[in-house]
C-alpha beads as a LAMMPS data file, in Angstrom:
LAMMPS data file: protein, C-alpha beads

301 atoms
300 bonds

1 atom types
1 bond types

-500.0 500.0 xlo xhi
-500.0 500.0 ylo yhi
-500.0 500.0 zlo zhi

Masses

1 110.0

Atoms # bond

1 1 1 -297.313 -132.903 -158.440
2 1 1 -301.072 -133.431 -158.425
3 1 1 -302.826 -131.023 -156.076
4 1 1 -305.264 -132.334 -153.494
5 1 1 -308.954 -131.703 -154.008
6 1 1 -309.508 -131.329 -150.244
7 1 1 -307.541 -129.111 -147.870
8 1 1 -304.962 -131.237 -146.042
9 1 1 -305.963 -129.745 -142.686
10 1 1 -309.692 -130.284 -143.152
11 1 1 -309.938 -132.772 -140.277
12 1 1 -308.491 -130.143 -137.944
13 1 1 -311.124 -127.513 -138.668
14 1 1 -313.448 -126.589 -135.783
15 1 1 -316.806 -128.311 -135.646
16 1 1 -319.154 -127.265 -132.890
17 1 1 -322.208 -125.178 -132.110
18 1 1 -321.759 -122.234 -129.806
19 1 1 -323.936 -120.214 -127.489
20 1 1 -322.869 -116.902 -126.039
21 1 1 -323.850 -113.494 -124.777
22 1 1 -325.003 -111.212 -127.592
23 1 1 -323.141 -107.885 -127.713
24 1 1 -324.331 -104.578 -129.123
25 1 1 -322.813 -103.473 -132.406
26 1 1 -322.755 -104.120 -136.129
27 1 1 -320.425 -106.497 -137.949
28 1 1 -319.805 -105.578 -141.616
29 1 1 -318.510 -108.347 -143.899
30 1 1 -316.930 -107.803 -147.304
31 1 1 -317.256 -110.485 -149.987
32 1 1 -314.766 -111.643 -152.588
33 1 1 -315.785 -115.219 -153.496
34 1 1 -313.088 -117.587 -152.171
35 1 1 -311.227 -114.712 -150.583
36 1 1 -314.085 -115.017 -148.124
37 1 1 -312.089 -117.792 -146.438
38 1 1 -310.366 -114.920 -144.651
39 1 1 -313.495 -113.640 -142.953
40 1 1 -314.542 -117.217 -142.216
41 1 1 -311.356 -117.553 -140.169
42 1 1 -311.974 -114.251 -138.404
43 1 1 -315.563 -115.185 -137.562
44 1 1 -314.568 -118.586 -136.196
45 1 1 -312.089 -116.842 -133.890
46 1 1 -314.933 -114.556 -132.787
47 1 1 -317.219 -117.483 -131.998
48 1 1 -314.444 -119.306 -130.180
49 1 1 -313.824 -116.202 -128.057
50 1 1 -317.527 -115.534 -127.391
51 1 1 -317.708 -112.422 -129.567
52 1 1 -321.362 -112.502 -130.681
53 1 1 -322.274 -109.227 -132.346
54 1 1 -326.005 -108.527 -132.466
55 1 1 -326.267 -107.201 -136.036
56 1 1 -324.412 -108.716 -138.979
57 1 1 -324.526 -107.382 -142.534
58 1 1 -322.756 -109.344 -145.252
59 1 1 -322.127 -109.015 -148.966
60 1 1 -321.767 -112.071 -151.226
61 1 1 -319.273 -114.461 -149.593
62 1 1 -319.625 -112.249 -146.535
63 1 1 -323.333 -113.048 -146.412
64 1 1 -322.610 -116.782 -146.574
65 1 1 -320.022 -116.551 -143.815
66 1 1 -322.233 -114.263 -141.736
67 1 1 -325.098 -116.728 -142.024
68 1 1 -323.073 -119.421 -140.257
69 1 1 -321.702 -116.966 -137.702
70 1 1 -325.179 -115.817 -136.670
71 1 1 -326.268 -119.465 -136.532
72 1 1 -323.388 -120.059 -134.109
73 1 1 -321.897 -122.893 -136.149
74 1 1 -318.164 -122.721 -135.644
75 1 1 -316.225 -123.928 -138.709
76 1 1 -319.249 -124.658 -140.900
77 1 1 -318.334 -122.215 -143.693
78 1 1 -314.736 -123.397 -143.873
79 1 1 -315.607 -127.084 -143.747
80 1 1 -317.834 -126.730 -146.805
81 1 1 -315.452 -124.667 -148.914
82 1 1 -312.288 -126.535 -147.972
83 1 1 -313.823 -129.911 -148.746
84 1 1 -316.147 -129.314 -151.693
85 1 1 -314.377 -126.659 -153.776
86 1 1 -313.647 -129.295 -156.463
87 1 1 -317.068 -130.955 -156.342
88 1 1 -318.511 -130.244 -159.783
89 1 1 -321.983 -129.861 -158.253
90 1 1 -320.592 -126.743 -156.578
91 1 1 -318.243 -125.426 -159.269
92 1 1 -318.091 -126.953 -162.715
93 1 1 -320.172 -128.951 -165.194
94 1 1 -322.732 -130.359 -162.770
95 1 1 -323.141 -126.914 -161.229
96 1 1 -324.224 -125.677 -164.640
97 1 1 -326.731 -128.490 -165.021
98 1 1 -328.135 -127.908 -161.550
99 1 1 -328.201 -124.110 -161.459
100 1 1 -327.333 -122.776 -164.921
101 1 1 -324.144 -121.333 -163.471
102 1 1 -320.566 -122.544 -163.120
103 1 1 -320.878 -121.626 -159.423
104 1 1 -323.881 -123.235 -157.781
105 1 1 -324.656 -121.363 -154.548
106 1 1 -327.514 -123.793 -153.921
107 1 1 -324.877 -126.441 -153.294
108 1 1 -323.933 -124.604 -150.095
109 1 1 -327.497 -123.710 -149.159
110 1 1 -329.205 -127.017 -149.926
111 1 1 -326.890 -129.963 -150.610
112 1 1 -324.429 -129.132 -147.824
113 1 1 -327.381 -128.517 -145.535
114 1 1 -328.264 -132.201 -145.833
115 1 1 -324.757 -133.118 -144.625
116 1 1 -324.199 -130.347 -142.074
117 1 1 -327.603 -128.803 -141.254
118 1 1 -327.816 -125.048 -140.773
119 1 1 -329.456 -123.854 -137.561
120 1 1 -332.118 -121.818 -139.345
121 1 1 -334.026 -121.170 -136.129
122 1 1 -331.073 -119.375 -134.596
123 1 1 -330.292 -117.584 -137.866
124 1 1 -333.738 -115.963 -137.872
125 1 1 -334.070 -115.562 -134.111
126 1 1 -335.358 -112.146 -132.963
127 1 1 -332.364 -112.050 -130.612
128 1 1 -330.086 -111.348 -133.587
129 1 1 -330.307 -109.313 -136.791
130 1 1 -328.809 -110.643 -139.994
131 1 1 -328.826 -108.639 -143.242
132 1 1 -327.880 -109.925 -146.700
133 1 1 -326.895 -107.320 -149.294
134 1 1 -327.998 -107.843 -152.906
135 1 1 -328.205 -105.648 -155.999
136 1 1 -331.547 -104.840 -157.624
137 1 1 -331.066 -105.481 -161.346
138 1 1 -334.000 -103.270 -162.324
139 1 1 -332.635 -100.029 -160.885
140 1 1 -329.054 -100.864 -159.877
141 1 1 -329.750 -100.014 -156.245
142 1 1 -328.539 -101.864 -153.176
143 1 1 -331.108 -104.006 -151.379
144 1 1 -330.796 -104.914 -147.697
145 1 1 -332.726 -108.085 -146.926
146 1 1 -333.467 -109.569 -143.535
147 1 1 -335.958 -112.066 -142.135
148 1 1 -338.523 -109.295 -141.735
149 1 1 -338.617 -107.822 -145.242
150 1 1 -338.320 -110.898 -147.465
151 1 1 -340.192 -114.182 -147.545
152 1 1 -337.072 -116.378 -147.516
153 1 1 -333.756 -115.117 -146.153
154 1 1 -331.897 -118.018 -147.791
155 1 1 -333.070 -116.819 -151.223
156 1 1 -331.762 -113.359 -150.374
157 1 1 -328.425 -114.850 -149.309
158 1 1 -328.278 -116.766 -152.590
159 1 1 -328.908 -113.544 -154.512
160 1 1 -326.230 -111.756 -152.508
161 1 1 -323.659 -114.406 -153.475
162 1 1 -324.673 -114.954 -157.110
163 1 1 -321.950 -113.482 -159.318
164 1 1 -322.820 -111.494 -162.467
165 1 1 -321.990 -112.648 -165.997
166 1 1 -321.670 -116.324 -165.028
167 1 1 -325.042 -116.785 -163.288
168 1 1 -328.723 -116.048 -163.909
169 1 1 -330.499 -113.432 -161.824
170 1 1 -332.206 -114.564 -158.627
171 1 1 -335.821 -113.642 -157.978
172 1 1 -336.268 -112.217 -154.477
173 1 1 -339.980 -111.661 -153.951
174 1 1 -340.440 -110.499 -157.553
175 1 1 -337.225 -108.500 -157.841
176 1 1 -334.397 -109.842 -160.038
177 1 1 -331.165 -109.571 -158.057
178 1 1 -327.477 -110.388 -158.273
179 1 1 -324.349 -110.128 -156.133
180 1 1 -324.484 -107.350 -153.555
181 1 1 -320.941 -106.384 -154.487
182 1 1 -322.227 -105.100 -157.826
183 1 1 -323.532 -102.008 -156.031
184 1 1 -321.910 -102.045 -152.576
185 1 1 -318.859 -104.097 -151.612
186 1 1 -318.389 -102.873 -148.024
187 1 1 -321.729 -101.777 -146.511
188 1 1 -320.309 -99.586 -143.742
189 1 1 -322.728 -96.782 -144.668
190 1 1 -325.730 -98.916 -143.734
191 1 1 -324.242 -99.404 -140.264
192 1 1 -323.669 -95.654 -139.909
193 1 1 -327.166 -94.832 -141.147
194 1 1 -328.635 -97.260 -138.603
195 1 1 -326.896 -95.331 -135.839
196 1 1 -324.399 -97.927 -134.618
197 1 1 -321.517 -96.581 -132.558
198 1 1 -319.716 -99.926 -132.435
199 1 1 -318.899 -101.064 -135.977
200 1 1 -316.542 -103.900 -136.848
201 1 1 -315.521 -104.194 -140.489
202 1 1 -313.842 -107.321 -141.848
203 1 1 -312.140 -106.841 -145.199
204 1 1 -310.865 -109.565 -147.485
205 1 1 -308.163 -107.442 -149.078
206 1 1 -305.114 -106.070 -147.279
207 1 1 -304.918 -102.438 -146.220
208 1 1 -303.833 -100.182 -149.047
209 1 1 -305.215 -102.421 -151.783
210 1 1 -307.057 -100.536 -154.513
211 1 1 -308.429 -101.649 -157.877
212 1 1 -307.247 -100.299 -161.204
213 1 1 -309.959 -98.123 -162.691
214 1 1 -310.343 -98.033 -166.449
215 1 1 -312.951 -97.017 -168.989
216 1 1 -315.161 -100.081 -168.694
217 1 1 -318.365 -100.708 -170.616
218 1 1 -318.481 -104.500 -170.459
219 1 1 -321.631 -104.646 -168.351
220 1 1 -323.302 -102.039 -170.539
221 1 1 -323.017 -104.426 -173.470
222 1 1 -323.801 -107.614 -171.543
223 1 1 -326.808 -106.290 -169.610
224 1 1 -328.399 -104.107 -172.285
225 1 1 -331.882 -104.787 -170.921
226 1 1 -330.811 -103.639 -167.446
227 1 1 -329.021 -100.300 -168.039
228 1 1 -329.131 -99.091 -164.427
229 1 1 -327.633 -102.337 -163.179
230 1 1 -324.998 -102.257 -165.940
231 1 1 -324.004 -98.734 -164.929
232 1 1 -323.602 -99.761 -161.287
233 1 1 -321.517 -102.747 -162.321
234 1 1 -319.266 -100.761 -164.662
235 1 1 -318.617 -98.222 -161.905
236 1 1 -317.782 -100.914 -159.392
237 1 1 -313.993 -100.559 -159.277
238 1 1 -314.059 -96.810 -158.662
239 1 1 -316.798 -97.216 -156.061
240 1 1 -314.831 -99.931 -154.276
241 1 1 -311.798 -97.676 -153.991
242 1 1 -313.940 -94.916 -152.478
243 1 1 -315.387 -97.402 -150.003
244 1 1 -311.870 -98.456 -148.977
245 1 1 -310.893 -94.802 -148.522
246 1 1 -313.963 -94.243 -146.348
247 1 1 -313.213 -97.320 -144.232
248 1 1 -309.653 -96.103 -143.681
249 1 1 -311.023 -92.762 -142.510
250 1 1 -313.516 -94.391 -140.147
251 1 1 -310.730 -96.456 -138.631
252 1 1 -308.492 -93.406 -138.283
253 1 1 -311.240 -91.515 -136.439
254 1 1 -312.022 -94.483 -134.193
255 1 1 -315.516 -94.843 -135.645
256 1 1 -314.911 -98.441 -136.738
257 1 1 -312.702 -101.362 -135.774
258 1 1 -311.214 -102.835 -138.933
259 1 1 -309.683 -106.269 -139.426
260 1 1 -307.909 -106.814 -142.753
261 1 1 -305.411 -109.414 -143.987
262 1 1 -301.979 -108.823 -142.467
263 1 1 -300.397 -110.192 -145.637
264 1 1 -301.133 -109.529 -149.337
265 1 1 -303.948 -111.782 -150.535
266 1 1 -303.009 -113.786 -153.630
267 1 1 -306.062 -116.042 -153.594
268 1 1 -308.227 -115.633 -156.697
269 1 1 -312.008 -115.296 -156.715
270 1 1 -312.357 -118.921 -157.860
271 1 1 -309.083 -120.169 -156.372
272 1 1 -308.509 -123.917 -156.853
273 1 1 -305.371 -124.384 -154.713
274 1 1 -306.757 -125.904 -151.531
275 1 1 -303.651 -125.242 -149.469
276 1 1 -303.756 -121.544 -150.334
277 1 1 -307.405 -121.454 -149.308
278 1 1 -306.650 -123.199 -146.037
279 1 1 -303.800 -120.813 -145.328
280 1 1 -306.093 -117.827 -145.931
281 1 1 -308.633 -119.222 -143.461
282 1 1 -305.978 -119.580 -140.768
283 1 1 -304.588 -116.137 -141.569
284 1 1 -308.029 -114.709 -140.760
285 1 1 -308.187 -116.710 -137.557
286 1 1 -304.698 -115.660 -136.455
287 1 1 -305.222 -111.994 -137.381
288 1 1 -308.394 -111.935 -135.283
289 1 1 -306.755 -113.647 -132.313
290 1 1 -303.837 -111.225 -132.494
291 1 1 -306.216 -108.295 -132.061
292 1 1 -308.725 -109.879 -129.682
293 1 1 -307.727 -107.836 -126.629
294 1 1 -307.877 -104.644 -128.673
295 1 1 -311.305 -105.621 -129.993
296 1 1 -312.660 -106.269 -126.508
297 1 1 -311.483 -102.837 -125.365
298 1 1 -313.189 -101.264 -128.378
299 1 1 -316.482 -103.033 -127.656
300 1 1 -316.390 -102.187 -123.960
301 1 1 -315.341 -98.553 -124.419

Bonds

1 1 1 2
2 1 2 3
3 1 3 4
4 1 4 5
5 1 5 6
6 1 6 7
7 1 7 8
8 1 8 9
9 1 9 10
10 1 10 11
11 1 11 12
12 1 12 13
13 1 13 14
14 1 14 15
15 1 15 16
16 1 16 17
17 1 17 18
18 1 18 19
19 1 19 20
20 1 20 21
21 1 21 22
22 1 22 23
23 1 23 24
24 1 24 25
25 1 25 26
26 1 26 27
27 1 27 28
28 1 28 29
29 1 29 30
30 1 30 31
31 1 31 32
32 1 32 33
33 1 33 34
34 1 34 35
35 1 35 36
36 1 36 37
37 1 37 38
38 1 38 39
39 1 39 40
40 1 40 41
41 1 41 42
42 1 42 43
43 1 43 44
44 1 44 45
45 1 45 46
46 1 46 47
47 1 47 48
48 1 48 49
49 1 49 50
50 1 50 51
51 1 51 52
52 1 52 53
53 1 53 54
54 1 54 55
55 1 55 56
56 1 56 57
57 1 57 58
58 1 58 59
59 1 59 60
60 1 60 61
61 1 61 62
62 1 62 63
63 1 63 64
64 1 64 65
65 1 65 66
66 1 66 67
67 1 67 68
68 1 68 69
69 1 69 70
70 1 70 71
71 1 71 72
72 1 72 73
73 1 73 74
74 1 74 75
75 1 75 76
76 1 76 77
77 1 77 78
78 1 78 79
79 1 79 80
80 1 80 81
81 1 81 82
82 1 82 83
83 1 83 84
84 1 84 85
85 1 85 86
86 1 86 87
87 1 87 88
88 1 88 89
89 1 89 90
90 1 90 91
91 1 91 92
92 1 92 93
93 1 93 94
94 1 94 95
95 1 95 96
96 1 96 97
97 1 97 98
98 1 98 99
99 1 99 100
100 1 100 101
101 1 101 102
102 1 102 103
103 1 103 104
104 1 104 105
105 1 105 106
106 1 106 107
107 1 107 108
108 1 108 109
109 1 109 110
110 1 110 111
111 1 111 112
112 1 112 113
113 1 113 114
114 1 114 115
115 1 115 116
116 1 116 117
117 1 117 118
118 1 118 119
119 1 119 120
120 1 120 121
121 1 121 122
122 1 122 123
123 1 123 124
124 1 124 125
125 1 125 126
126 1 126 127
127 1 127 128
128 1 128 129
129 1 129 130
130 1 130 131
131 1 131 132
132 1 132 133
133 1 133 134
134 1 134 135
135 1 135 136
136 1 136 137
137 1 137 138
138 1 138 139
139 1 139 140
140 1 140 141
141 1 141 142
142 1 142 143
143 1 143 144
144 1 144 145
145 1 145 146
146 1 146 147
147 1 147 148
148 1 148 149
149 1 149 150
150 1 150 151
151 1 151 152
152 1 152 153
153 1 153 154
154 1 154 155
155 1 155 156
156 1 156 157
157 1 157 158
158 1 158 159
159 1 159 160
160 1 160 161
161 1 161 162
162 1 162 163
163 1 163 164
164 1 164 165
165 1 165 166
166 1 166 167
167 1 167 168
168 1 168 169
169 1 169 170
170 1 170 171
171 1 171 172
172 1 172 173
173 1 173 174
174 1 174 175
175 1 175 176
176 1 176 177
177 1 177 178
178 1 178 179
179 1 179 180
180 1 180 181
181 1 181 182
182 1 182 183
183 1 183 184
184 1 184 185
185 1 185 186
186 1 186 187
187 1 187 188
188 1 188 189
189 1 189 190
190 1 190 191
191 1 191 192
192 1 192 193
193 1 193 194
194 1 194 195
195 1 195 196
196 1 196 197
197 1 197 198
198 1 198 199
199 1 199 200
200 1 200 201
201 1 201 202
202 1 202 203
203 1 203 204
204 1 204 205
205 1 205 206
206 1 206 207
207 1 207 208
208 1 208 209
209 1 209 210
210 1 210 211
211 1 211 212
212 1 212 213
213 1 213 214
214 1 214 215
215 1 215 216
216 1 216 217
217 1 217 218
218 1 218 219
219 1 219 220
220 1 220 221
221 1 221 222
222 1 222 223
223 1 223 224
224 1 224 225
225 1 225 226
226 1 226 227
227 1 227 228
228 1 228 229
229 1 229 230
230 1 230 231
231 1 231 232
232 1 232 233
233 1 233 234
234 1 234 235
235 1 235 236
236 1 236 237
237 1 237 238
238 1 238 239
239 1 239 240
240 1 240 241
241 1 241 242
242 1 242 243
243 1 243 244
244 1 244 245
245 1 245 246
246 1 246 247
247 1 247 248
248 1 248 249
249 1 249 250
250 1 250 251
251 1 251 252
252 1 252 253
253 1 253 254
254 1 254 255
255 1 255 256
256 1 256 257
257 1 257 258
258 1 258 259
259 1 259 260
260 1 260 261
261 1 261 262
262 1 262 263
263 1 263 264
264 1 264 265
265 1 265 266
266 1 266 267
267 1 267 268
268 1 268 269
269 1 269 270
270 1 270 271
271 1 271 272
272 1 272 273
273 1 273 274
274 1 274 275
275 1 275 276
276 1 276 277
277 1 277 278
278 1 278 279
279 1 279 280
280 1 280 281
281 1 281 282
282 1 282 283
283 1 283 284
284 1 284 285
285 1 285 286
286 1 286 287
287 1 287 288
288 1 288 289
289 1 289 290
290 1 290 291
291 1 291 292
292 1 292 293
293 1 293 294
294 1 294 295
295 1 295 296
296 1 296 297
297 1 297 298
298 1 298 299
299 1 299 300
300 1 300 301
């Protein structure tokens, strides 16, 4: 049976702009390419329920989802991904021609913007604080970009979501950058360092998931001219597992409210099955709604 190129429930996705009372706290968003449909579902539930967290920090797909959340555009992330996943300008041959990558992040930031305009004014409003996490390819360090420390936040978001190996580096005010997940997949530490006592972490992998750690030197060979970045990339799996351990500990101590998939996630980074992607979006939405009362108590406590 031929699989559909558009999610069958696309017409039923939310489509509205929201306004709401901004609440103190920091929302931390993990990436994971198309596994990011999970946090898109969670964030749409938040917007629907008037949960508007003041500070949002996102990595990779988390930065893209967070962008639309801060802009208050309910359903915008999901509508793009669940309709255009098989558009070759986004992923495929035309993407390569347009952006020298098989995944063209500019499709979401520019082409989709012509169809479904992003509220850039609200995104950069002083009433909210949005941070996109990228990796500095010169030194392998994590960069935290917002509207105040970079000339174009959309360029920083593009860098945050630009995957290594398959894409060229993105210049952010003179610094070559790639996916934030190359150096920091779950930026909980930034939230702690900034002094937040209300931290919400949305993961895109189920609790207990850990990566297999081997003796990897792939990046070392591929990025010979960028040894510090290659080292950070090769150490990524072990670092991710430590981040997951730390998040578990924060949740156990009540220092963070964590939402993670209630079912094992089988969606791949570049998943092509539109029904699986749609199901992951609704899983995020349903998981968030299931814990909404608990979340409100956490925020008010």
